[in-house]
Every structure is written in structure tokens, then in C-alpha cells.
N, C-alpha and C positions, 0 to 999 in steps of 0.2 A: 397661638394655641389652637389645636384642632379638637372639635368636640365629636362625640359619637353616641349612638344609642345602641343598647344591647338588649337582646331577647333570647330566651331559651325556648326554642321552637320544637314542637313534637315532629317526629320524622315525617308524618303524613303531610304536614304543611310546609316543609322545607322547599319543595319546588315552587310554591307560590311566592315565597320570599325571595328566592334566587331570581325568579323571573322579573321582579321589581328592582333588582340591583343590590340586594343585601348580600353580604359576604359571610360564608360559613367559616368558623374558626375551629381549630383542632382541640380546643380547651377540654372538651369532655371525652375525647378519644381515649379508649382504654379504661374508662371508669364505668361503674354501674349506672351512673347518670346518663352516660352516652348511649346506653341501650334505649332510652326513652326520648332523648332530645338532642338538639344541636345548638351550640352557642353561635348566635348570629349577630352581626354588627352592621349598622348603617353609619357611614361616614358623612359628616355634615357639610358636604360641598353643595348640597341642595336640600330642599325641605324633605323631611322624613315621609316615607310612603309605606303604608301597610295594606295588605289585602283585607277585604271584607268578605265574610262568608254568609250565605243564606242557605239553609238546609244542607250544609256540608259542602257547598260549591263556592269557590272563589268567584265573586261576581264583578268586583270593581276594585280599583285602587283608591285609597284614601290618603290625601295629603293632609297632614295635621295642621297646616297653617291656614286651611280654608275655614270660613265661618260655619 
């Protein structure tokens, strides 16, 4: 069984997630929700990584398995 993590990401942040290896799904395409956000998924072949922002800038990658 494969696990995955899902996020609804505002369009402004999508490039940061794509750069880290997240995949964009077409789930929200053609809906009013898709105007604001993209459904993204992280497949669990490796530890989940998400961008961290300071003052609106993505500054580093955070692996959730770190202490």
C-alpha cells in the first residue's frame, strides 16, 4: 500500500511545492475552488518535504521527519 500527503496550495505557493517534488493534481480544475488553489500530492517514497516562508519568501525546505 502506498501512502500520500495532500495539500490545497494557493497559486502563489505552487512553484515552491513543485520545486520540492510535489505533484499538482487536476482535482480543482474547472471549479470555483481552483480559482484560489491547486490540489497537490506528495507520494511517500521519501520523507515529506514542505517549503518554509519568512516574510513571504521560501527560505528552506523542511523534512517532517527531522527533530
